[in-house]
ZABA-347099 format. One record per residue (C-alpha): residue number from 1; residue in three letters; x, z, y. Coordinates in steps of 0.5 Angstrom, whole numbers. Layout:
# residues N
(node NUM,'Ala',(X,Z,Y))
...
//
This chain:
# residues 227
(node 1,'Met',(155,-67,-424))
(node 2,'Ile',(149,-71,-425))
(node 3,'Lys',(149,-78,-424))
(node 4,'Ala',(143,-80,-427))
(node 5,'Val',(136,-78,-428))
(node 6,'Ile',(131,-80,-434))
(node 7,'Phe',(124,-79,-433))
(node 8,'Asp',(118,-79,-439))
(node 9,'Leu',(112,-83,-436))
(node 10,'Asp',(106,-80,-438))
(node 11,'Asn',(104,-73,-435))
(node 12,'Thr',(111,-73,-432))
(node 13,'Leu',(110,-78,-426))
(node 14,'Val',(103,-80,-427))
(node 15,'Asp',(97,-76,-430))
(node 16,'Phe',(96,-80,-436))
(node 17,'Met',(91,-75,-440))
(node 18,'Lys',(86,-75,-433))
(node 19,'Met',(86,-82,-433))
(node 20,'Lys',(85,-83,-440))
(node 21,'Arg',(79,-78,-440))
(node 22,'Arg',(76,-82,-434))
(node 23,'Ala',(77,-89,-437))
(node 24,'Ile',(73,-87,-443))
(node 25,'Glu',(67,-83,-439))
(node 26,'Glu',(66,-90,-436))
(node 27,'Ala',(67,-94,-442))
(node 28,'Ile',(61,-90,-446))
(node 29,'Pro',(55,-91,-441))
(node 30,'Ala',(57,-98,-440))
(node 31,'Met',(57,-100,-447))
(node 32,'Ile',(50,-96,-448))
(node 33,'Asp',(47,-100,-442))
(node 34,'Ser',(49,-106,-446))
(node 35,'Gly',(45,-104,-452))
(node 36,'Leu',(49,-99,-456))
(node 37,'Ser',(44,-94,-459))
(node 38,'Ile',(48,-88,-459))
(node 39,'Ser',(49,-81,-455))
(node 40,'His',(54,-80,-450))
(node 41,'Glu',(56,-74,-454))
(node 42,'Glu',(57,-78,-461))
(node 43,'Ala',(60,-84,-458))
(node 44,'Asn',(66,-79,-455))
(node 45,'Gln',(67,-75,-461))
(node 46,'Ile',(68,-82,-465))
(node 47,'Ile',(73,-85,-460))
(node 48,'Asn',(76,-78,-460))
(node 49,'Glu',(77,-78,-468))
(node 50,'Ile',(80,-85,-467))
(node 51,'Tyr',(85,-83,-462))
(node 52,'Lys',(87,-77,-467))
(node 53,'Glu',(88,-82,-473))
(node 54,'Gln',(91,-88,-469))
(node 55,'Gly',(95,-84,-463))
(node 56,'Ile',(93,-84,-456))
(node 57,'Glu',(96,-91,-454))
(node 58,'Tyr',(92,-95,-459))
(node 59,'Gln',(89,-101,-456))
(node 60,'Lys',(84,-103,-461))
(node 61,'Val',(80,-97,-460))
(node 62,'Phe',(73,-100,-458))
(node 63,'Asp',(74,-105,-464))
(node 64,'Val',(74,-100,-469))
(node 65,'Phe',(69,-95,-465))
(node 66,'Leu',(64,-101,-466))
(node 67,'Gln',(66,-103,-473))
(node 68,'Arg',(64,-95,-475))
(node 69,'Val',(58,-95,-471))
(node 70,'Leu',(55,-102,-472))
(node 71,'Lys',(59,-105,-478))
(node 72,'Arg',(61,-111,-474))
(node 73,'Ile',(64,-112,-467))
(node 74,'Asp',(58,-114,-461))
(node 75,'Tyr',(62,-118,-456))
(node 76,'Lys',(57,-116,-451))
(node 77,'Ile',(58,-109,-452))
(node 78,'Leu',(65,-109,-453))
(node 79,'Ser',(67,-113,-446))
(node 80,'Ala',(63,-108,-442))
(node 81,'Gly',(66,-102,-445))
(node 82,'Ile',(73,-106,-444))
(node 83,'Val',(72,-108,-437))
(node 84,'Ala',(69,-101,-435))
(node 85,'Tyr',(75,-98,-438))
(node 86,'Arg',(80,-102,-434))
(node 87,'Lys',(77,-101,-427))
(node 88,'Ala',(76,-93,-428))
(node 89,'Arg',(84,-93,-431))
(node 90,'Glu',(86,-97,-425))
(node 91,'Ala',(82,-93,-420))
(node 92,'Ser',(85,-86,-424))
(node 93,'Leu',(92,-88,-425))
(node 94,'Ile',(96,-85,-419))
(node 95,'Pro',(102,-81,-419))
(node 96,'Tyr',(103,-73,-418))
(node 97,'Pro',(104,-71,-411))
(node 98,'His',(111,-72,-408))
(node 99,'Val',(113,-77,-414))
(node 100,'Tyr',(114,-83,-409))
(node 101,'Pro',(118,-79,-404))
(node 102,'Thr',(122,-75,-409))
(node 103,'Leu',(124,-82,-412))
(node 104,'His',(126,-85,-406))
(node 105,'Thr',(130,-79,-404))
(node 106,'Leu',(134,-79,-411))
(node 107,'Met',(135,-87,-409))
(node 108,'Lys',(138,-85,-403))
(node 109,'Met',(143,-80,-406))
(node 110,'Gly',(145,-85,-410))
(node 111,'Ile',(142,-82,-417))
(node 112,'Lys',(141,-88,-422))
(node 113,'Met',(134,-87,-425))
(node 114,'Gly',(131,-89,-432))
(node 115,'Ile',(124,-89,-436))
(node 116,'Leu',(124,-86,-443))
(node 117,'Ser',(117,-87,-446))
(node 118,'Asp',(114,-87,-453))
(node 119,'Ala',(109,-92,-450))
(node 120,'Pro',(108,-99,-452))
(node 121,'Ala',(112,-103,-448))
(node 122,'Lys',(107,-107,-445))
(node 123,'Glu',(103,-101,-443))
(node 124,'Ala',(109,-98,-440))
(node 125,'Trp',(110,-104,-436))
(node 126,'Leu',(103,-105,-433))
(node 127,'Arg',(103,-97,-431))
(node 128,'Leu',(110,-98,-427))
(node 129,'Ala',(108,-105,-424))
(node 130,'Tyr',(101,-102,-422))
(node 131,'Leu',(104,-96,-419))
(node 132,'Asn',(109,-100,-416))
(node 133,'Phe',(115,-97,-419))
(node 134,'His',(118,-103,-423))
(node 135,'His',(123,-104,-417))
(node 136,'Ile',(125,-97,-417))
(node 137,'Phe',(128,-95,-424))
(node 138,'Asp',(134,-98,-426))
(node 139,'Val',(132,-98,-434))
(node 140,'Val',(126,-97,-438))
(node 141,'Val',(126,-96,-445))
(node 142,'Thr',(120,-96,-449))
(node 143,'Phe',(118,-95,-456))
(node 144,'Glu',(119,-102,-458))
(node 145,'Asp',(126,-102,-456))
(node 146,'Thr',(129,-97,-462))
(node 147,'Gly',(123,-97,-466))
(node 148,'Val',(123,-89,-466))
(node 149,'Arg',(120,-84,-462))
(node 150,'Lys',(123,-78,-459))
(node 151,'Pro',(126,-73,-460))
(node 152,'Asn',(130,-78,-465))
(node 153,'Ser',(137,-79,-461))
(node 154,'Ala',(136,-87,-461))
(node 155,'Pro',(132,-88,-455))
(node 156,'Phe',(136,-82,-451))
(node 157,'Glu',(142,-86,-453))
(node 158,'Met',(140,-93,-451))
(node 159,'Val',(137,-91,-444))
(node 160,'Leu',(144,-87,-443))
(node 161,'Glu',(148,-93,-445))
(node 162,'Lys',(144,-98,-441))
(node 163,'Leu',(145,-93,-435))
(node 164,'Lys',(152,-93,-436))
(node 165,'Ala',(152,-85,-436))
(node 166,'Gln',(155,-80,-441))
(node 167,'Ala',(150,-75,-444))
(node 168,'Asn',(153,-69,-439))
(node 169,'Glu',(152,-73,-433))
(node 170,'Ala',(144,-74,-434))
(node 171,'Leu',(138,-70,-433))
(node 172,'Met',(132,-71,-437))
(node 173,'Val',(125,-70,-434))
(node 174,'Gly',(119,-69,-439))
(node 175,'Asp',(112,-65,-440))
(node 176,'Trp',(113,-65,-448))
(node 177,'Ala',(118,-60,-450))
(node 178,'Glu',(118,-62,-457))
(node 179,'Arg',(120,-69,-456))
(node 180,'Asp',(123,-70,-449))
(node 181,'Ile',(127,-63,-448))
(node 182,'Val',(129,-62,-455))
(node 183,'Gly',(131,-69,-456))
(node 184,'Ala',(135,-69,-450))
(node 185,'Ala',(138,-63,-451))
(node 186,'Asn',(140,-65,-458))
(node 187,'Ile',(145,-70,-455))
(node 188,'Gly',(148,-66,-449))
(node 189,'Met',(143,-68,-443))
(node 190,'Lys',(141,-63,-438))
(node 191,'Thr',(133,-62,-438))
(node 192,'Ala',(128,-60,-434))
(node 193,'Phe',(121,-59,-436))
(node 194,'Ala',(115,-62,-432))
(node 195,'Lys',(110,-56,-432))
(node 196,'Tyr',(106,-59,-427))
(node 197,'Gly',(104,-64,-433))
(node 198,'Asp',(104,-60,-439))
(node 199,'Thr',(98,-61,-443))
(node 200,'Phe',(100,-56,-449))
(node 201,'Asn',(100,-50,-445))
(node 202,'Thr',(107,-49,-447))
(node 203,'Ile',(110,-42,-447))
(node 204,'Val',(117,-43,-449))
(node 205,'His',(120,-50,-447))
(node 206,'Asn',(128,-48,-447))
(node 207,'Ala',(129,-53,-442))
(node 208,'Asp',(135,-52,-437))
(node 209,'Tyr',(130,-52,-431))
(node 210,'Glu',(122,-51,-430))
(node 211,'Leu',(119,-56,-425))
(node 212,'Asn',(112,-53,-422))
(node 213,'Asp',(113,-59,-417))
(node 214,'Ile',(117,-66,-418))
(node 215,'Ser',(120,-65,-411))
(node 216,'Ser',(124,-59,-414))
(node 217,'Leu',(129,-64,-417))
(node 218,'Ile',(132,-65,-411))
(node 219,'Asp',(134,-58,-410))
(node 220,'Ile',(137,-58,-417))
(node 221,'Ile',(141,-64,-416))
(node 222,'Ile',(144,-61,-410))
(node 223,'Lys',(146,-55,-414))
(node 224,'Glu',(148,-59,-420))
(node 225,'Asn',(153,-63,-415))
(node 226,'Asn',(155,-58,-411))
(node 227,'Leu',(152,-62,-405))
//
């Protein structure tokens, strides 16, 4: 019986990569308009290199970018880029189709819900609050809570402990097979692969279920709980 559903956040509830691309696409011309002498293509390449080196959640990307291009930080250019980035990010931060009704249906069914994210705590909570998700989830566990990332068992064990659920009573929903699915399966959780959010063109995910739409979770819970 499934008593708890645990979600990854980025590319599972929201299209994080689309949001990131849109925000960068707006930030670059804003910096150029503020006096940065560089082509859009070259700027995009350098920013992508920084994210590849530091991780997609790196918060000082424009500082490092300006250091590489100008050998210093021009705060006029930096502020223009940050403001454009934040405006575009907020405009693009929307949930996948059917996320809201699915979450509300799970609540009505009495299913506990948690978030398990490798994102920094502040960024994860900002996204949740912006989407008005912060009141929906019973538990949120981020990278800072354990200091290790999925598929390490510690984050999974912590979210289960906070939800007061056993591994065999929980379903993990995520888009990253090597982290979300493997990590959850290793400790005995049921798993659902968020195919709709897959950015890796995953061929084999070994999850118990595959979701082309998040609303399919309702039928899975009905099946698992013999409702």
